[in-house]
C-alpha positions in Angstrom: 80.0 93.9 -30.9 79.5 94.7 -34.6 79.7 97.7 -36.7 76.7 100.0 -38.6 77.2 98.1 -41.9 77.2 94.8 -40.0 74.2 96.0 -37.3 71.8 97.1 -40.1 70.8 93.8 -41.9 70.8 92.0 -38.3 68.4 94.6 -37.4 66.6 95.2 -40.5 66.3 91.3 -41.1 65.7 90.1 -38.1 63.2 92.2 -37.3 61.4 91.3 -40.4 61.5 88.1 -40.0 59.8 87.7 -36.6 57.6 90.6 -36.7 54.5 88.5 -36.9 55.2 86.8 -34.1 56.4 90.1 -31.6 53.4 92.6 -30.8 54.6 96.7 -31.1 54.8 96.1 -27.5 57.1 93.7 -26.9 59.4 95.5 -29.3 58.7 98.9 -27.5 59.7 97.4 -24.1 62.8 95.7 -24.8 63.9 98.8 -26.6 63.1 100.8 -23.7 64.7 98.1 -21.5 68.4 98.8 -23.4 67.7 102.3 -23.3 66.8 102.4 -19.4 70.2 100.1 -18.8 72.4 102.6 -20.7 70.5 105.7 -18.8 71.3 103.6 -15.4 74.8 103.1 -16.1 75.9 106.7 -17.8 77.0 108.2 -14.2 79.5 105.7 -13.8 81.1 105.9 -17.3 83.8 108.3 -18.6 86.0 109.8 -21.3 89.6 109.7 -20.9 91.8 111.4 -23.2 95.2 109.9 -22.7 96.5 109.5 -26.3 96.6 112.1 -29.4 93.0 112.8 -31.1 91.0 109.9 -30.0 89.7 109.2 -26.2 89.0 106.2 -25.0 86.2 105.3 -22.4 86.3 104.0 -18.6 83.9 103.5 -15.5 84.5 103.7 -12.1 86.1 100.8 -10.1 86.1 102.3 -6.8 85.4 106.1 -5.4 87.8 108.3 -6.8 89.6 105.4 -9.1 89.0 104.8 -13.0 89.7 101.3 -14.7 90.4 101.9 -18.8 92.4 100.0 -21.5 96.1 100.3 -21.3 96.6 100.6 -24.6 94.7 103.8 -24.8 97.0 105.6 -22.2 99.7 106.8 -24.3 100.9 109.4 -21.9 101.5 109.7 -18.2 101.1 113.5 -17.9 98.5 115.6 -18.7 95.5 112.9 -18.7 91.8 114.2 -18.2 88.8 112.9 -17.6 85.3 113.9 -19.2 82.8 113.4 -16.2 79.4 112.4 -16.6 78.4 116.1 -15.3 79.9 117.4 -18.3 82.8 118.4 -16.4 86.5 117.6 -17.2 89.3 116.6 -14.3 92.7 115.8 -14.7 93.7 112.2 -13.8 96.6 110.4 -12.5 98.0 107.5 -14.0 98.1 105.2 -11.0 99.6 102.3 -13.0 99.0 100.2 -16.1 99.8 96.4 -17.3 99.8 96.0 -20.7 99.8 92.1 -20.3 96.2 92.4 -19.6 95.4 95.8 -20.9 94.3 97.0 -17.7 95.4 100.8 -16.4 94.1 102.5 -13.4 93.6 106.1 -13.2 92.9 108.5 -9.7 91.0 111.3 -10.1 92.2 114.7 -8.4 88.2 115.9 -8.2 84.6 114.9 -9.0 82.3 112.0 -8.3 81.8 108.9 -10.1 78.9 106.8 -9.8 79.8 103.3 -8.9 78.5 101.0 -11.0 77.1 97.2 -9.8 79.3 94.4 -10.5 78.5 90.9 -11.6 80.7 87.9 -12.2 81.4 87.2 -15.9 81.0 83.4 -15.2 77.4 83.7 -15.7 77.5 85.0 -19.6 76.8 81.9 -21.9 77.6 82.1 -25.4 74.3 83.9 -27.0 73.5 86.0 -24.4 72.9 89.8 -25.5 75.4 92.1 -23.9 75.8 95.9 -24.3 79.0 98.2 -24.2 78.7 101.8 -22.9 81.1 104.8 -23.6 81.5 108.0 -23.3 83.1 109.5 -26.6 85.5 112.6 -26.3 83.0 115.3 -26.3 81.3 113.8 -23.3 78.3 112.3 -24.8 77.0 108.6 -24.6 77.0 105.9 -27.0 76.2 102.5 -26.6 76.5 98.9 -28.8 74.9 95.9 -28.5 75.3 92.5 -29.6 76.0 88.9 -28.7 78.9 86.6 -26.8 80.3 85.0 -29.6 82.6 83.2 -26.9 83.4 82.0 -23.6 86.3 80.1 -22.1 88.6 79.0 -19.3 91.4 81.0 -18.6 94.1 82.1 -21.0 97.3 84.0 -21.5 97.3 87.5 -23.6 100.1 87.5 -26.2 101.9 89.7 -23.7 101.7 87.3 -20.8 98.8 88.8 -19.3 96.9 85.7 -17.1 93.1 86.3 -17.7 90.7 84.7 -15.5 87.8 83.8 -18.3 87.8 84.1 -22.3 85.1 86.0 -23.4 84.9 87.3 -26.9 82.1 89.6 -28.4 80.8 88.9 -32.2 82.7 91.4 -33.6 85.2 94.5 -33.5 84.5 97.5 -30.9 83.9 101.2 -32.2 86.6 103.7 -32.1 86.1 104.8 -28.5 84.8 101.9 -26.8 88.5 100.3 -25.1 87.9 100.8 -22.1 83.9 101.0 -22.0 82.2 98.3 -19.5 80.5 95.5 -20.5 77.0 94.9 -19.2 74.8 91.9 -18.8 70.8 92.0 -19.6 70.9 92.6 -16.0 72.1 96.1 -16.2 75.5 94.9 -14.5 79.1 95.5 -15.5 80.6 92.2 -15.8 84.0 93.5 -17.3 86.1 95.7 -19.6 86.4 95.8 -23.2 89.1 96.1 -25.3 90.0 95.7 -28.9 93.9 95.0 -28.2 93.9 91.4 -27.4 92.5 89.7 -30.3 92.6 91.3 -34.0 89.2 92.1 -35.6 87.1 91.3 -32.7 86.5 92.7 -28.9 87.4 90.6 -26.2 86.3 91.0 -22.5 88.8 91.2 -19.7 86.3 89.9 -16.6 86.1 91.9 -13.2 87.9 89.3 -11.6 91.0 89.7 -13.4 90.2 93.5 -13.3 90.2 93.5 -9.7 93.4 91.2 -9.0 95.3 93.8 -11.5 93.8 97.1 -10.1 94.8 96.0 -6.4 98.8 95.2 -7.6 98.7 98.5 -9.8 97.0 100.6 -7.1 99.6 99.0 -4.4 102.5 98.8 -6.5 102.3 100.9 -9.7 103.2 97.9 -12.1 102.2 94.2 -12.6 106.0 92.3 -12.6 106.2 89.5 -14.7 109.4 87.4 -14.9 111.9 88.1 -17.5 114.3 85.0 -19.0 115.5 86.8 -22.5 115.3 83.9 -24.7 112.9 83.1 -27.7 111.9 79.4 -28.3 109.8 77.8 -30.2 108.5 73.6 -30.3 110.5 70.7 -30.9 109.5 66.6 -31.2 112.3 65.1 -29.4 113.9 62.1 -30.9 112.1 58.8 -29.3 116.0 57.9 -28.7 116.5 60.7 -26.4 113.2 60.1 -24.7 114.1 56.6 -24.1 117.3 57.1 -23.4 116.8 59.9 -20.8 113.9 58.7 -19.3 111.7 62.0 -20.5 108.2 62.2 -19.5 107.3 63.5 -23.1 108.5 64.1 -26.5 107.4 67.9 -26.3 110.1 70.6 -25.8 111.2 74.0 -26.2 114.6 74.5 -28.8 116.0 78.4 -28.2 116.4 80.2 -30.9 117.6 83.6 -29.8 118.9 85.0 -27.2 118.9 88.8 -26.0 122.3 90.1 -24.9 122.7 90.6 -21.3 119.6 89.0 -20.4 119.6 86.7 -17.7 119.1 83.3 -20.1 122.6 84.6 -21.6 123.8 85.5 -18.4 123.0 81.9 -16.9 125.1 80.5 -19.8 122.1 79.1 -22.1 123.1 78.9 -25.8 121.3 79.1 -29.0 120.1 75.5 -29.6 119.7 74.5 -26.3 116.5 72.3 -25.6 114.7 73.5 -22.9 112.9 70.4 -21.1 112.0 72.0 -17.7 111.8 75.0 -15.5 112.3 74.3 -11.9 109.9 71.0 -11.3 107.7 72.1 -14.4 107.9 70.8 -17.9 108.4 73.3 -20.7 106.3 71.9 -23.5 105.2 74.8 -24.8 105.5 78.6 -24.4 102.7 78.9 -22.1 103.9 76.8 -20.0 107.0 79.1 -19.3 104.9 82.2 -19.2 102.7 80.1 -16.3 106.1 79.7 -14.8 107.1 83.3 -14.8 104.7 85.0 -12.4 105.7 88.0 -10.2 106.6 86.2 -7.3 109.3 84.6 -9.8 111.2 87.9 -10.2 114.6 88.4 -8.5 114.8 84.3 -7.8 117.0 81.3 -8.9 115.0 78.8 -11.4 116.8 75.8 -12.7 116.9 74.8 -15.8 117.0 71.2 -17.0 118.4 71.2 -20.8 119.9 69.3 -23.3 123.1 70.3 -25.3 124.8 68.0 -28.0 122.8 65.2 -27.0 123.8 65.5 -23.2 121.5 66.7 -20.2 122.7 69.3 -18.0 121.3 72.1 -15.9 121.6 75.7 -15.3 120.5 78.2 -13.0 119.0 81.3 -14.2 118.2 84.4 -11.8 114.7 85.8 -13.1 114.4 89.1 -14.2 111.1 91.7 -14.3 110.0 92.1 -17.8 109.6 95.7 -18.9 106.4 97.0 -20.1 106.3 98.8 -23.5 103.6 101.3 -24.0 100.5 100.4 -26.4 99.2 96.9 -27.1 99.1 98.1 -31.1 
């Protein structure tokens, strides 16, 4: 999405350059189509009042359930939602996951129309998309732009697993976090957030929203494994690789430990070189995060280490990561 200052040169310049090749009727058709998309989605979009002063947006995920951006939910009580019919309803926080920036609210009353959903894998770089928000006083707002980048599954800086990388061509305007992103066919492909990439909007695809929403509705949280240590990449000496028959020269060195956390309780020390957890090599921090899924919480995990030039093993009982409020 683009700011007003960014958008004005784009609209004025590009329309001026292309005007000779487009009739007024063609431009009017495009304009009317965009307006029709916004009007069609408006009954599915709400304004969420869950933080001081500034509201965010959300949209209907299933009957009585609203999905929004977790970093905009700053309180657990006193949450209200401005509905499409102009009324206001109380909402209960069913759960939030700061790792993927998804929060789920349950409405105590009021119907919100379910939107048509589409698979975000259909998006391509350069596709036109529309973000549709309902701002604090309940009026609609729209922002359109381009899909700036697409890619494979990725992990957020908070450890959340997102099924597809989708970035927009600029930052989201105030109130647009939690808004649905809509493709040219008028179908919602995901949830917009400004909290996972500085200076640009990111889209959490429907596949991720669905997976996280189901867990939040069932458990109230998304569990993630926790070791309580900080690591940085290190390249091992070739002599160690040869002597210990290591598969890679890349590993992680422990640079800090949280007091009383699982790693310290297991006997891990600062300066230890972590080679593997279980049967998975730990060549970078992403590899560690991939290992620490919800199924690992409470289980034993064998850590293969180098300490003082010798290879050793310790067993860690994986804890559960505590979620923190907000992403910024």
